[in-house]
C-alpha positions in Angstrom: 94.8 97.1 -38.9 92.4 99.1 -40.9 89.5 98.1 -38.6 91.6 99.1 -35.5 92.4 102.4 -37.0 88.8 103.1 -37.8 87.7 102.2 -34.3 90.4 104.5 -32.9 89.4 107.5 -35.0 85.7 107.0 -34.2 86.0 106.3 -30.5 88.8 108.6 -29.5 86.7 111.8 -29.0 84.2 109.9 -26.9 86.9 108.4 -24.7 88.6 111.7 -24.2 85.2 113.2 -23.2 84.7 110.4 -20.7 88.1 111.1 -19.2 87.3 114.8 -18.6 83.8 114.0 -17.2 85.7 112.0 -14.6 87.5 115.2 -13.4 90.0 116.4 -16.0 91.0 120.0 -16.3 91.6 121.6 -19.7 95.2 122.7 -20.3 95.9 126.1 -21.7 97.4 126.6 -25.1 101.2 126.6 -25.1 101.6 127.6 -28.7 100.1 131.0 -29.9 97.4 131.0 -32.5 97.8 133.3 -35.5 95.6 136.4 -35.6 93.6 136.3 -37.7 93.5 132.5 -37.7 92.7 131.2 -41.2 91.4 128.0 -39.6 88.7 129.9 -37.8 87.6 131.4 -41.1 87.6 127.9 -42.8 85.2 126.7 -40.0 83.0 129.8 -40.5 82.9 129.1 -44.3 82.0 125.4 -43.7 79.3 126.5 -41.2 77.7 128.8 -43.9 77.1 126.0 -46.3 73.6 125.0 -47.4 72.8 121.7 -49.1 74.6 118.3 -49.0 77.7 117.9 -51.2 78.7 114.4 -49.9 77.5 112.7 -53.1 79.0 115.3 -55.5 80.5 112.6 -57.7 77.1 111.3 -58.8 75.1 114.6 -58.7 73.7 115.9 -62.0 75.2 119.0 -63.6 72.1 121.0 -62.7 72.2 119.9 -59.0 75.9 120.7 -58.8 75.3 124.1 -60.4 72.6 124.9 -57.8 74.8 123.8 -54.9 77.8 125.8 -56.0 75.7 129.0 -56.7 74.0 128.7 -53.4 77.3 128.5 -51.6 79.4 131.0 -53.6 80.0 133.2 -50.6 81.1 130.4 -48.4 83.5 129.1 -51.1 84.9 132.6 -51.5 85.5 132.9 -47.8 87.1 129.5 -47.7 89.6 130.5 -50.4 90.3 133.8 -48.7 91.0 131.9 -45.4 93.7 130.0 -47.1 95.7 133.2 -47.7 96.1 133.5 -43.9 98.2 131.4 -41.5 96.1 128.5 -40.2 96.4 126.6 -37.0 94.0 124.1 -35.4 93.0 125.5 -31.9 93.6 122.3 -29.9 92.1 122.4 -26.4 90.7 119.6 -24.3 87.7 120.6 -22.1 84.3 119.1 -22.7 83.1 122.2 -24.4 86.2 122.4 -26.6 86.0 118.8 -27.5 82.4 119.3 -28.8 83.6 122.4 -30.7 86.5 120.5 -32.2 84.2 117.8 -33.6 81.9 120.5 -35.0 84.9 122.2 -36.6 86.1 119.0 -38.3 82.6 118.5 -39.7 82.5 122.0 -41.1 85.9 121.6 -42.7 84.8 118.3 -44.2 81.7 119.9 -45.7 83.7 122.7 -47.1 86.1 120.2 -48.7 83.2 118.3 -50.3 81.7 121.5 -51.6 85.0 122.6 -53.1 85.2 119.2 -54.8 81.6 119.7 -56.1 82.8 123.0 -57.6 85.6 121.2 -59.4 83.3 118.5 -60.6 80.9 121.1 -62.0 83.7 122.8 -63.9 84.8 119.5 -65.4 81.3 118.7 -66.6 81.1 122.2 -68.1 84.4 121.8 -69.9 86.2 124.4 -67.9 89.4 122.5 -67.1 91.5 125.4 -65.8 88.7 126.3 -63.3 88.4 122.7 -62.3 92.1 122.4 -61.7 92.1 125.5 -59.6 89.3 124.2 -57.4 91.2 120.9 -56.9 94.4 122.8 -56.2 92.6 124.8 -53.5 91.4 121.5 -52.1 95.0 120.2 -51.8 95.8 123.4 -50.0 92.8 123.0 -47.7 94.0 119.5 -46.9 97.4 120.8 -45.8 95.8 123.5 -43.6 93.0 121.4 -42.1 95.4 119.5 -39.8 98.1 122.1 -39.2 98.8 122.5 -35.5 96.4 119.7 -34.6 96.8 116.1 -33.5 96.7 112.8 -35.4 92.9 112.8 -36.0 93.3 116.3 -37.6 96.2 115.1 -39.7 94.1 112.1 -41.0 91.3 114.5 -42.1 93.8 116.7 -43.8 95.3 113.7 -45.7 91.9 112.6 -46.9 91.1 116.1 -48.2 94.4 116.4 -49.9 94.0 113.0 -51.7 90.6 114.1 -53.2 92.2 117.3 -54.5 95.1 115.4 -55.9 92.9 113.0 -57.7 90.9 115.8 -59.3 94.2 117.4 -60.5 95.4 114.2 -62.0 92.2 114.0 -64.1 92.8 117.6 -65.4 96.4 117.3 -66.4 96.0 116.5 -70.1 93.5 119.3 -70.6 95.6 122.2 -69.6 98.1 124.4 -71.5 101.7 124.7 -70.7 101.5 127.9 -68.7 98.8 126.5 -66.3 100.6 123.2 -65.9 103.7 125.1 -64.9 101.7 127.2 -62.5 100.2 124.1 -60.8 103.6 122.4 -60.6 105.1 125.5 -58.9 102.1 125.8 -56.5 102.3 122.2 -55.5 106.0 122.5 -54.9 105.5 125.5 -52.7 102.6 124.0 -50.7 104.7 120.9 -50.0 107.7 122.9 -48.9 105.5 124.4 -46.2 103.8 121.2 -45.1 103.7 120.4 -41.4 105.9 117.4 -40.7 104.8 114.1 -39.2 107.2 114.8 -36.3 105.3 118.0 -35.6 102.0 116.1 -35.5 103.4 113.6 -33.0 104.9 116.3 -30.9 101.4 117.9 -30.6 99.9 114.5 -29.9 102.5 113.8 -27.1 101.9 117.3 -25.7 98.2 116.4 -25.3 99.1 113.3 -23.3 101.7 114.9 -21.1 99.4 117.7 -20.1 96.4 115.6 -19.0 95.5 115.7 -15.4 96.9 113.2 -12.8 94.8 110.6 -11.0 92.0 108.6 -12.6 91.6 111.0 -15.5 95.3 111.0 -16.4 95.6 107.2 -16.1 92.5 106.6 -18.3 93.5 109.1 -20.9 97.2 107.9 -20.9 96.1 104.3 -21.4 93.9 105.3 -24.3 96.6 107.2 -26.1 99.3 104.6 -25.5 97.3 101.5 -26.2 94.6 102.6 -28.7 97.0 105.1 -30.2 99.8 102.5 -30.2 103.2 102.5 -31.8 101.8 100.3 -34.5 99.1 102.7 -35.4 101.5 105.7 -35.3 103.8 103.8 -37.6 101.0 103.0 -40.1 99.9 106.6 -40.1 103.5 107.9 -40.6 103.8 105.6 -43.6 100.5 106.9 -44.9 101.6 110.5 -44.4 104.8 109.9 -46.3 102.9 108.1 -49.1 100.6 111.1 -49.5 103.5 113.5 -49.5 105.3 111.4 -52.2 102.1 111.3 -54.3 101.8 115.1 -54.1 105.4 115.6 -55.1 105.0 113.1 -57.9 102.0 115.1 -59.1 104.1 118.3 -59.2 106.6 116.4 -61.4 103.7 115.2 -63.6 102.5 118.8 -64.2 106.1 120.1 -64.7 106.8 117.3 -67.2 103.6 118.0 -69.0 104.5 121.7 -69.3 108.0 120.8 -70.6 106.5 118.5 -73.2 104.0 121.1 -74.4 106.9 123.7 -74.6 109.4 121.4 -76.3 107.4 118.8 -78.2 108.8 115.9 -76.3 108.8 114.7 -72.6 111.9 115.4 -70.5 114.5 112.6 -70.7 115.4 113.0 -67.0 113.7 114.6 -64.0 116.7 117.0 -63.7 115.6 118.6 -67.1 112.7 120.1 -65.1 115.0 122.2 -62.9 115.1 125.2 -62.6 112.7 126.0 -65.5 109.7 124.1 -64.1 110.6 123.1 -60.6 113.0 124.8 -58.1 114.6 121.5 -57.0 114.4 117.8 -57.8 111.7 116.4 -55.4 112.8 113.8 -53.0 111.1 110.6 -52.0 110.2 111.3 -48.3 110.7 107.7 -47.3 114.2 107.3 -48.8 115.6 110.8 -49.3 116.4 109.9 -52.9 115.3 111.7 -56.1 111.8 110.7 -57.1 111.7 108.0 -59.8 111.0 109.4 -63.3 109.1 108.5 -65.2 106.9 107.2 -62.4 107.0 103.4 -61.9 
């Protein structure tokens, strides 16, 4: 299954390009884009980057410092972009397809550079700044796929997971006030998360608006066989698992703040509401309260 999914994600853009080379016509947008569109600004920020951050986990402190300093303006623009509404501009002409792949690469590079910034702050014993960088990375992950199709959602989930892991590593080094702030921000971000149903609706809209004839038949076959029900089911499960992990992380930070304030951990997850969380987070797969403490 993992191999099939990898092949799907790698090959899909090239198959769609082939379909349109055979005569497809690009459909117009049917959902308006925000103005300004934060996604466009994220792409610009990613395109401004200099240096390679893909190996940030093994880079020396000096190399990380140089990378972050060189890209300070791009990082600032990326953070500013996250304050605006974001939406992936999904279009399907050959030119738009090439642009889409370039945009995804820029977003990925921006995410890696944000992660490098967080890693540098960790090495320099600046835990609050590290946590902020990783929190921004979680936010970036949620916006990277908003309004897009499945391949955009997969990229967003991967970015969110990196940010979440960085936050987990910072939890025990932060004071109660900052832990409470992170818990609140994670809860807020999750409440505005695009649903998996929205992603599938956008994916289906792509299929339904492809041209008739040979192009439509080829593209429809690709999306219904390579993008099969099994793959969609697996991705839906992964999406819900990522959401559950982010909600659990919000609980972790809220519980940490509670413990620092009260000298003991909460006996029950409901002790965190409303002082540390607005509501008790639900398991997205079951609709039940999240287990606490985590299993």
